[in-house]
Structure formats: structure tokens, C-alpha cells
Kinemage of the C-alpha trace (Angstrom):
@kinemage 1
@onewidth
@group {chain A} dominant
@subgroup {mainchain}
@vectorlist {calphas} color= white
{ca met a 1} P -0.030 0.183 0.017
{ca lys a 2} L 2.991 2.391 0.854
{ca arg a 3} L 4.337 1.530 -2.859
{ca phe a 4} L 0.983 2.670 -4.161
{ca ile a 5} L 0.735 5.862 -2.544
{ca ala a 6} L 4.265 7.178 -2.949
{ca leu a 7} L 4.046 6.025 -6.789
{ca val a 8} L 0.373 7.994 -6.986
{ca gly a 9} L 2.717 11.184 -5.311
{ca thr a 10} L 4.813 10.881 -7.982
{ca ile a 11} L 2.035 10.740 -10.902
{ca leu a 12} L 0.735 13.564 -9.587
{ca ala a 13} L 3.864 15.659 -8.975
{ca val a 14} L 4.651 15.005 -12.819
{ca cys a 15} L 1.098 15.705 -14.128
{ca ala a 16} L 1.153 19.061 -12.618
{ca leu a 17} L 3.944 20.344 -14.804
{ca ala a 18} L 3.014 18.150 -17.948
{ca gly a 19} L 1.768 21.152 -19.686
{ca ala a 20} L 4.700 23.724 -18.592
{ca gln a 21} L 7.560 21.623 -19.788
{ca glu a 22} L 8.044 18.780 -21.515
{ca phe a 23} L 10.958 17.133 -19.389
{ca ala a 24} L 10.041 17.808 -15.988
{ca gly a 25} L 12.773 16.659 -13.991
{ca asn a 26} L 14.183 19.400 -12.829
{ca arg a 27} L 11.377 21.327 -11.298
{ca val a 28} L 8.800 19.069 -9.760
{ca val a 29} L 5.430 20.136 -7.908
{ca val a 30} L 4.096 17.958 -4.947
{ca pro a 31} L 0.186 19.150 -4.798
{ca gly a 32} L -0.817 20.437 -1.832
{ca arg a 33} L -3.637 18.652 0.106
{ca asn a 34} L -5.810 18.939 3.504
{ca gly a 35} L -4.240 16.423 6.125
{ca ala a 36} L -4.246 15.937 9.521
{ca his a 37} L -0.451 16.757 10.252
{ca ala a 38} L 2.109 18.761 8.979
{ca arg a 39} L 4.202 17.922 5.609
{ca ile a 40} L 7.706 16.464 6.126
{ca val a 41} L 10.070 16.929 3.742
{ca glu a 42} L 13.164 14.586 3.320
{ca ala a 43} L 16.418 15.637 1.149
{ca asn a 44} L 19.701 13.489 0.935
{ca val a 45} L 21.972 15.612 -1.403
{ca ile a 46} L 25.708 14.369 -1.833
{ca asn a 47} L 27.407 16.980 -3.688
{ca gly a 48} L 25.084 20.317 -3.514
{ca ser a 49} L 23.477 23.228 -2.063
{ca val a 50} L 19.866 23.664 -0.163
{ca val a 51} L 18.108 26.599 0.061
{ca val a 52} L 14.281 26.653 1.684
{ca arg a 53} L 12.294 29.058 1.819
{ca thr a 54} L 8.308 29.517 2.810
{ca gly a 55} L 5.435 30.123 -0.242
{ca ser a 56} L 1.780 31.264 0.343
{ca gly a 57} L 0.180 28.251 -0.909
{ca asn a 58} L -0.025 24.506 0.036
{ca asp a 59} L 2.063 22.621 -2.727
{ca ile a 60} L 5.681 21.655 -2.279
{ca ile a 61} L 7.641 22.895 -5.066
{ca val a 62} L 11.381 21.116 -5.856
{ca glu a 63} L 13.739 22.167 -8.349
{ca thr a 64} L 17.555 22.556 -9.394
{ca ala a 65} L 19.959 25.576 -10.566
{ca gly a 66} L 19.481 24.397 -13.723
{ca ala a 67} L 16.192 24.559 -13.999
{ca arg a 68} L 16.044 27.613 -16.010
{ca gly a 69} L 20.158 27.329 -17.758
{ca arg a 70} L 19.263 23.887 -19.378
{ca ser a 71} L 17.137 22.787 -22.313
{ca ser a 72} L 13.947 20.952 -21.281
{ca ser a 73} L 13.720 19.788 -25.031
{ca asp a 74} L 14.258 16.826 -26.231
{ca ser a 75} L 15.306 15.414 -29.820
{ca arg a 76} L 13.819 12.207 -29.742
{ca ala a 77} L 10.376 13.590 -28.721
{ca pro a 78} L 7.435 12.423 -31.655
{ca gln a 79} L 6.231 15.542 -33.094
{ca gly a 80} L 3.370 17.108 -31.090
{ca met a 81} L 4.278 14.825 -27.721
{ca his a 82} L 5.734 16.050 -24.485
{ca arg a 83} L 7.121 13.337 -21.973
{ca ile a 84} L 4.714 12.954 -19.087
{ca asp a 85} L 7.140 10.642 -16.778
{ca val a 86} L 10.453 11.360 -14.967
{ca pro a 87} L 13.340 9.679 -16.298
{ca trp a 88} L 15.236 7.351 -14.270
{ca asn a 89} L 17.996 9.753 -14.625
{ca ala a 90} L 16.382 12.664 -13.519
{ca pro a 91} L 18.191 15.322 -11.903
{ca leu a 92} L 15.377 14.886 -9.444
{ca gln a 93} L 13.314 12.170 -7.969
{ca val a 94} L 10.564 13.240 -5.903
{ca glu a 95} L 8.162 11.037 -4.059
{ca glu a 96} L 5.759 11.751 -1.296
{ca ser a 97} L 4.966 8.605 1.265
{ca gly a 98} L 2.425 9.179 3.575
{ca asp a 99} L 3.357 12.803 5.012
{ca thr a 100} L 6.860 12.986 3.861
{ca val a 101} L 8.237 13.874 0.827
{ca his a 102} L 11.202 12.037 0.008
{ca val a 103} L 13.773 14.119 -1.941
{ca asn a 104} L 16.862 12.912 -3.710
{ca val a 105} L 19.299 13.977 -6.395
{ca ser a 106} L 21.074 12.345 -8.943
{ca pro a 107} L 24.511 13.260 -10.507
{ca arg a 108} L 23.115 14.637 -13.017
{ca ala a 109} L 22.870 17.947 -10.551
{ca asp a 110} L 26.012 17.034 -8.956
{ca gly a 111} L 26.743 20.389 -7.341
{ca asp a 112} L 23.788 22.665 -8.526
{ca thr a 113} L 21.644 24.625 -5.749
{ca ile a 114} L 18.466 22.633 -4.868
{ca thr a 115} L 15.276 25.209 -4.119
{ca met a 116} L 12.617 23.779 -2.637
{ca thr a 117} L 9.861 26.050 -1.291
{ca val a 118} L 7.441 24.573 1.094
{ca pro a 119} L 4.646 25.385 3.293
{ca ala a 120} L 5.301 27.428 6.834
{ca asn a 121} L 4.281 24.729 8.785
{ca thr a 122} L 6.877 22.116 7.363
{ca ser a 123} L 8.923 19.572 9.272
{ca leu a 124} L 12.531 19.130 7.682
{ca lys a 125} L 14.938 16.280 7.914
{ca leu a 126} L 18.323 17.260 5.603
{ca asn a 127} L 21.375 15.713 5.221
{ca leu a 128} L 24.112 17.001 3.039
{ca thr a 129} L 28.144 15.964 2.293
{ca his a 130} L 29.414 18.526 0.457
{ca gly a 131} L 27.166 21.862 0.431
{ca ser a 132} L 25.378 24.328 2.653
{ca ile a 133} L 22.085 24.663 4.382
{ca asn a 134} L 19.651 27.714 4.265
{ca val a 135} L 16.213 27.778 5.695
{ca glu a 136} L 14.210 30.535 5.870
{ca gly a 137} L 10.920 31.051 8.258
{ca val a 138} L 9.475 27.085 8.376
{ca his a 139} L 7.596 26.850 11.355
{ca gly a 140} L 8.556 22.539 12.566
{ca glu a 141} L 10.617 20.252 13.373
{ca ile a 142} L 14.471 21.191 11.323
{ca asp a 143} L 16.948 18.380 11.509
{ca ala a 144} L 19.885 20.156 9.454
{ca glu a 145} L 23.186 17.899 8.939
{ca ser a 146} L 26.262 18.791 6.808
{ca thr a 147} L 29.554 17.478 6.889
{ca his a 148} L 31.167 20.336 5.107
{ca gly a 149} L 29.307 22.944 5.114
{ca asp a 150} L 27.657 26.002 6.746
{ca ile a 151} L 23.909 25.758 7.943
{ca asn a 152} L 22.198 29.316 8.306
{ca leu a 153} L 18.606 29.120 9.759
{ca asn a 154} L 16.677 32.405 9.548
{ca asn a 155} L 13.635 33.161 11.290
{ca val a 156} L 12.700 29.284 11.853
{ca ser a 157} L 10.564 28.518 15.398
{ca gly a 158} L 9.647 25.062 16.743
{ca thr a 159} L 12.774 22.428 17.309
{ca val a 160} L 16.036 22.433 15.655
{ca val a 161} L 18.802 19.754 15.542
{ca ala a 162} L 21.997 21.053 13.279
{ca asn a 163} L 25.339 19.479 13.148
{ca thr a 164} L 28.454 20.029 10.729
{ca val a 165} L 31.794 18.908 10.564
{ca his a 166} L 33.305 21.340 9.014
{ca gly a 167} L 31.242 24.970 9.007
{ca ser a 168} L 29.511 27.367 10.767
{ca leu a 169} L 26.204 27.369 12.412
{ca lys a 170} L 23.757 30.334 12.221
{ca ala a 171} L 20.282 30.322 13.702
{ca ser a 172} L 17.500 33.160 14.306
{ca met a 173} L 14.517 31.542 16.131
{ca ser a 174} L 11.203 33.230 16.675
{ca gln a 175} L 9.638 30.821 18.901
{ca val a 176} L 11.107 27.480 20.298
{ca asp a 177} L 8.963 24.329 21.489
{ca pro a 178} L 9.789 23.631 25.154
{ca ser a 179} L 8.635 19.920 24.798
{ca lys a 180} L 11.489 19.100 22.440
{ca pro a 181} L 15.256 19.754 22.765
{ca leu a 182} L 17.815 21.950 20.839
{ca ser a 183} L 21.289 21.253 19.701
{ca phe a 184} L 23.995 23.173 17.702
{ca thr a 185} L 27.215 21.313 17.116
{ca thr a 186} L 30.340 21.719 15.036
{ca met a 187} L 33.855 20.705 15.051
{ca asn a 188} L 35.214 23.536 12.928
{ca gly a 189} L 33.369 26.521 13.072
{ca asp a 190} L 31.402 29.129 14.881
{ca ile a 191} L 27.957 28.677 16.636
{ca asp a 192} L 25.826 31.955 16.741
{ca val a 193} L 22.340 31.834 17.756
{ca ala a 194} L 19.623 34.486 18.543
{ca leu a 195} L 16.673 32.796 20.876
{ca pro a 196} L 13.473 34.591 22.080
{ca ala a 197} L 14.473 36.751 25.377
{ca asp a 198} L 11.658 35.077 27.516
{ca leu a 199} L 13.167 31.204 26.877
{ca lys a 200} L 12.835 29.104 29.343
{ca ala a 201} L 16.293 26.662 29.012
{ca asn a 202} L 18.886 24.254 30.384
{ca val a 203} L 21.976 24.572 28.613
{ca lys a 204} L 25.225 22.769 28.131
{ca leu a 205} L 28.051 24.865 26.348
{ca arg a 206} L 31.185 23.641 25.216
{ca ala a 207} L 33.713 25.382 23.484
{ca leu a 208} L 37.016 23.101 23.846
{ca arg a 209} L 39.306 25.722 21.903
{ca gly a 210} L 37.205 28.899 21.851
{ca glu a 211} L 35.434 31.149 23.641
{ca ile a 212} L 31.458 31.488 24.908
{ca trp a 213} L 29.391 34.816 24.876
{ca ser a 214} L 25.911 35.822 25.385
{ca asp a 215} L 23.481 38.677 26.518
{ca phe a 216} L 21.585 36.244 27.959
{ca asp a 217} L 21.938 36.464 32.231
{ca met a 218} L 22.949 32.464 32.596
{ca lys a 219} L 22.899 30.535 35.933
{ca leu a 220} L 26.123 28.936 35.516
{ca thr a 221} L 26.974 25.566 37.219
{ca gly a 222} L 30.238 25.078 35.768
{ca ser a 223} L 31.737 21.533 34.835
{ca ser a 224} L 32.106 18.443 36.947
{ca pro a 225} L 35.037 16.537 37.659
{ca ser a 226} L 35.469 12.521 36.962
{ca thr a 227} L 38.156 10.340 38.360
{ca arg a 228} L 39.578 7.300 36.546
{ca arg a 229} L 41.841 4.642 37.887
{ca val a 230} L 45.559 4.950 36.536
{ca gly a 231} L 47.133 1.965 38.138
{ca asn a 232} L 49.867 1.519 41.581
{ca gly a 233} L 46.669 3.192 43.133
{ca arg a 234} L 46.387 6.234 41.715
{ca met a 235} L 43.522 8.138 40.854
{ca gln a 236} L 43.461 10.515 37.656
{ca ile a 237} L 41.045 13.526 38.457
{ca met a 238} L 39.670 14.804 34.638
{ca met a 239} L 37.850 18.145 34.168
{ca asp a 240} L 34.909 17.784 31.840
{ca lys a 241} L 34.948 21.638 30.211
{ca thr a 242} L 30.924 21.462 29.553
{ca met a 243} L 29.528 24.318 31.357
{ca asn a 244} L 25.842 23.358 32.476
{ca gly a 245} L 23.266 26.020 33.268
{ca thr a 246} L 19.742 27.749 33.308
{ca ile a 247} L 18.222 30.449 31.370
{ca asn a 248} L 14.965 32.462 32.995
{ca gly a 249} L 14.762 29.373 35.710
{ca gly a 250} L 15.500 26.564 33.646
{ca gly a 251} L 12.975 24.494 30.707
{ca val a 252} L 14.044 23.151 27.345
{ca asp a 253} L 17.054 21.613 27.097
{ca ala a 254} L 19.712 23.137 24.824
{ca thr a 255} L 23.186 21.927 23.705
{ca phe a 256} L 25.982 23.714 21.911
{ca tyr a 257} L 29.189 22.686 21.150
{ca thr a 258} L 32.245 23.226 19.187
{ca val a 259} L 35.841 22.182 19.292
{ca asn a 260} L 37.747 24.785 16.754
{ca gly a 261} L 35.080 28.174 17.003
{ca lys a 262} L 33.506 30.555 19.180
{ca ile a 263} L 29.858 30.014 20.608
{ca thr a 264} L 27.539 33.626 20.507
{ca ile a 265} L 23.837 32.950 22.269
{ca arg a 266} L 22.122 36.299 21.873
{ca lys a 267} L 18.417 37.819 22.623
{ca lys a 268} L 16.175 38.342 20.216
């Protein structure tokens, strides 16, 4: 049954574009629907960046940067006909299954920027290897991960779990879901996060080779020592450089971690 639903979703997305262009592989529209739950968009990109912005309608539109620059005509097309299926090697492969829209990018779109226009009330699961992530105005659960690339989240709300290995993290949140944790981690890069001034949070902060700055009035408890036996009856005492504290009395769990970089937490 799930396969059938996914196939129907793909057919609808292609048919919506059949009258607009002959080759629908680099721009796909998934029509809006009336559902009880917000939709989830999952995207996996090996080499390329992702931009997510909100639109006024309920459709989800996915396109590559090459949608305008590449010819969509096919010299093999019989006279007066246009192709209505999505080729197996199309730049974009988009499927819908239940409340989830899956976006996969083929090597034909290698290095392109993938732009997605979504309803404001949408959750995101974005996984990139080489490329940056930019999200604007989305309200939902945002799970953003890049191995080599920056992550920028502007005017988002809900909850965020953001992780990059080589890149910086910058986020501005209008509202925070108090029932779900926040997490911002990077190995090599700065973290700069703006949060509502009335946020209630329990924070964990660690900048192994950097500084931590904030204009919030945090009550810090410092780090906790740990011990281990090293032989000959000796005990080694080790200090964890993680700082724990609260904002406005405590509330949602929020983690900020970088190895090589600075952490800045601002009032919005």
C-alpha cells in the first residue's frame, strides 16, 4: 500500500507540470492536500547546497539551479508530443509516502543548488555531504546536517537539531517548542544563535578551543570532575569543560558544542 501511495504522489507531481514543460526532471511540484499532520520533507544531497523558503500556498516545489539554464527539450520527442514520465536519471527524484516527501538528487544535478518552496508549517530532514543549508521562515522540526558546509536558519520556529563537521552554524529562532530539545554542534566553526528573550532553558555549553559569549543572564554551575584509576593505586581527576546552566529558571534542553570555534548566544 505504501508503494502505491508513493507512486500516486509521483504521478501527480509530474502531471502537474506536464503542460508547462516537456522535461519535468529538474522542477517537480507536489500538490498540496488537506491533512491532519504537517508534512515532512526529507532531502539527501551528496554534492550541492539546499535552500528552503516558504510559499503562500500548500504545494511543495522542488527545483535545481539548472532548471532555467538547461534545455528541457528532447530531440527524440515525436511531433506534437511531450514526455509525461520522470526519466530514471532525472536530476530530481521526488516521491511522496504518507506525510513525507522524499527528495533525492542524481549525479546529473551534481553541484547544483536545490531550492524547495514549502508551506510554513513543514518539518525538514536535510542531509548533505558537500554543501550549505539555508532555511528561511519554516515552523516545525528542523533536522539539518552537513559534513562540509555552513548551516544558516533564519526566522525559524519550533525545534532545531543542527550539526556540521566543517562549517559554521547560524540560527535565528522566533519561537521554541518547549517539549523538544535544541542542539547546535560543529567540529570546526563558530556557532551564533539568536533565541527569544523569554526562553526558559537548561543549557550545556562547550567550546573546546574557543570562547563562549551571551547577553542572557545565565546561572552557570560549571563543569563536573570525573575520576579514573590509572594504576599503582593512583586516581586521575579530569575536568569536563562542559558548562551547565539555566536561562530564566530552566526549561527546554539546549546544547551548544564546538571544538574549534566561538559560541555566541543572543537575545532576539
